[in-house]
C-alpha positions as CSV (number, residue, x, y, z in Angstrom):
1,X,225.8,-25.8,38.4
2,X,221.5,-25.7,40.9
3,X,223.0,-28.6,42.5
4,X,226.6,-27.0,44.0
5,X,224.4,-23.8,45.0
6,X,221.5,-26.7,46.3
7,X,224.4,-28.2,48.1
8,X,225.8,-24.6,49.3
9,X,222.5,-23.5,51.0
10,X,221.8,-26.8,52.5
11,X,225.4,-26.2,54.4
12,X,225.2,-22.9,54.8
13,X,220.9,-23.9,56.5
14,X,223.2,-26.5,58.8
15,X,225.9,-24.4,59.5
16,X,222.7,-22.0,60.9
17,X,221.6,-24.7,62.5
18,X,224.3,-25.5,65.4
19,X,224.4,-24.2,68.4
20,X,225.4,-21.3,66.8
21,X,223.9,-17.8,68.2
22,X,220.9,-17.4,65.3
23,X,219.9,-21.0,64.8
24,X,216.2,-21.3,63.3
25,X,213.9,-22.3,66.3
26,X,210.5,-22.8,65.3
27,X,208.9,-22.2,68.4
28,X,209.5,-19.3,71.1
29,X,209.2,-21.6,74.1
30,X,211.4,-24.3,73.0
31,X,215.0,-22.9,74.3
32,X,215.1,-19.7,76.4
33,X,218.3,-18.9,75.7
34,X,218.1,-19.1,71.8
35,X,218.0,-15.7,70.1
36,X,213.7,-16.2,68.4
37,X,213.1,-16.0,64.4
38,X,210.0,-16.7,63.0
39,X,209.7,-19.6,60.4
40,X,209.4,-17.5,57.0
41,X,212.8,-16.1,57.8
42,X,213.9,-19.2,56.5
43,X,211.7,-18.9,54.0
44,X,213.5,-14.7,52.7
45,X,217.1,-17.1,54.4
46,X,216.6,-19.2,51.4
47,X,215.6,-17.4,48.1
48,X,218.1,-15.1,49.0
49,X,220.7,-17.7,48.9
50,X,219.1,-19.7,45.6
51,X,218.3,-16.6,43.7
52,X,220.9,-16.0,40.6
53,X,223.5,-13.2,41.5
54,X,222.9,-11.9,37.6
55,X,219.0,-12.0,35.8
56,X,218.8,-15.4,33.6
57,X,217.9,-15.6,29.5
58,X,215.6,-19.4,30.1
59,X,216.4,-20.6,27.0
60,X,217.9,-19.3,24.0
61,X,218.1,-21.1,20.6
62,X,221.3,-20.8,19.3
63,X,220.8,-21.8,14.7
64,X,223.0,-22.1,12.8
65,X,222.3,-22.3,8.2
66,X,224.8,-23.3,6.2
67,X,225.1,-25.3,2.2
68,X,228.1,-28.0,3.6
69,X,226.5,-30.2,5.9
70,X,229.8,-31.2,7.6
71,X,230.5,-27.7,8.1
72,X,227.9,-27.4,9.5
73,X,227.6,-30.4,11.7
74,X,231.6,-29.2,12.8
75,X,230.1,-26.2,13.3
76,X,227.6,-27.5,16.2
77,X,229.6,-30.1,18.5
78,X,232.0,-26.4,18.4
79,X,228.9,-24.6,19.6
80,X,228.1,-27.4,21.4
81,X,231.7,-27.6,23.3
82,X,231.8,-23.6,23.7
83,X,229.1,-24.3,25.8
84,X,229.9,-26.8,28.0
85,X,233.6,-24.8,29.2
86,X,231.6,-21.9,29.8
87,X,229.4,-24.2,32.3
88,X,226.1,-23.2,30.6
89,X,223.2,-25.4,30.3
90,X,223.0,-27.5,26.8
91,X,219.4,-28.5,27.0
92,X,219.1,-30.3,23.5
93,X,220.5,-29.9,19.9
94,X,218.7,-31.3,17.0
95,X,218.5,-31.4,12.8
96,X,216.6,-29.3,10.7
97,X,215.1,-30.7,7.3
98,X,216.7,-29.7,5.2
99,X,215.6,-27.5,2.6
100,X,216.0,-28.2,-1.9
101,X,215.5,-25.0,-3.7
102,X,215.7,-25.2,-7.2
103,X,218.1,-21.8,-7.9
104,X,217.6,-20.1,-11.3
105,X,220.7,-17.4,-13.2
106,X,218.5,-15.9,-16.2
107,X,220.8,-14.4,-19.0
108,X,221.0,-10.6,-19.4
109,X,217.4,-8.8,-20.6
110,X,215.7,-11.9,-20.9
111,X,213.6,-14.4,-20.3
112,X,215.5,-17.3,-21.1
113,X,217.3,-20.0,-18.1
114,X,221.0,-19.6,-17.9
115,X,222.4,-22.4,-16.0
116,X,219.7,-24.1,-12.6
117,X,221.1,-24.8,-9.8
118,X,219.7,-27.1,-7.3
119,X,220.5,-26.1,-3.7
120,X,220.2,-28.0,-0.6
121,X,220.0,-25.9,2.8
122,X,220.9,-27.2,5.9
123,X,219.2,-25.9,9.7
124,X,221.1,-26.8,13.3
125,X,220.1,-26.2,16.5
126,X,221.1,-25.9,20.0
127,X,219.1,-24.9,23.5
128,X,221.1,-23.7,25.6
129,X,219.4,-22.7,28.9
130,X,219.5,-20.5,31.7
131,X,222.5,-18.2,30.3
132,X,223.2,-15.8,32.9
133,X,223.6,-12.2,31.0
134,X,227.0,-11.0,31.6
135,X,227.8,-14.3,29.6
136,X,226.2,-14.0,27.0
137,X,227.7,-11.3,25.1
138,X,230.9,-13.2,25.5
139,X,229.3,-16.8,24.2
140,X,228.2,-14.1,21.0
141,X,231.3,-13.2,20.4
142,X,232.9,-16.0,20.3
143,X,230.7,-18.2,18.0
144,X,230.6,-14.9,15.4
145,X,234.5,-15.1,15.9
146,X,233.9,-18.5,14.4
147,X,232.2,-18.7,12.6
148,X,233.3,-19.9,9.1
149,X,232.0,-18.8,6.0
150,X,228.5,-19.5,4.8
151,X,227.2,-20.9,7.7
152,X,224.9,-17.7,9.1
153,X,224.6,-17.7,13.0
154,X,221.3,-16.3,14.4
155,X,220.5,-16.2,17.9
156,X,216.3,-16.9,19.6
157,X,214.5,-17.1,22.6
158,X,212.8,-20.4,22.5
159,X,209.0,-20.1,21.3
160,X,206.5,-23.2,20.9
161,X,206.4,-22.5,17.2
162,X,209.9,-23.9,17.2
163,X,209.6,-26.8,18.4
164,X,205.7,-27.1,16.3
165,X,208.3,-26.3,13.3
166,X,210.6,-29.1,14.0
167,X,208.7,-32.1,14.0
168,X,207.5,-33.2,9.9
169,X,204.0,-34.1,9.9
170,X,203.7,-38.5,8.4
171,X,202.3,-37.6,5.2
172,X,200.6,-41.4,5.3
173,X,198.7,-40.9,8.3
174,X,196.9,-38.0,7.5
175,X,196.0,-38.9,4.4
176,X,194.5,-42.4,6.2
177,X,192.9,-39.5,8.6
178,X,191.4,-38.1,5.7
179,X,189.8,-41.1,4.2
180,X,188.5,-42.1,7.4
181,X,187.4,-39.3,7.5
182,X,185.6,-39.8,3.8
183,X,184.3,-42.3,5.0
184,X,181.9,-41.4,8.2
185,X,185.1,-40.7,11.0
186,X,185.9,-43.9,14.0
187,X,183.1,-45.6,14.8
188,X,182.9,-46.7,18.8
189,X,183.2,-49.8,20.0
190,X,180.9,-51.2,22.5
């Protein structure tokens, strides 16, 4: 989308730089039959041409959670296809580590466990960049209308904490660093 806009700006600039009455000149003394326009006007015109028509959301995280892995993967593909068909820029799509939960159901009025379930919650995120403000409600309504049962949808602006949460820490590396610190730290080579 940005490439199309840049080509339009360049074509617009080429049209102005032709033999028309409004050509850009860098000096007032180069040609007497052309109208003088200062250099800063060229920058202002390019800024107005590159300025988006509508306000933009920088980066949005479309996060989905559910218990059924294949259903979640299919819905993530659907989100990607909808965003692609709306000419939205998809920055990234990734999976978070699954959460394993242990759910216990107790008998009424007691602390005796009636049943126990092991549940896995899967999470997927699709990052969409530079969403125009009028397209955001349309995207959100489309995704909500097609939301499968048992899947939750959450759309937030991208933050640094979300970026850090997507990486799984390496326990072995942390243990080795801790052992190295206990032994006196890293030795310097001479």
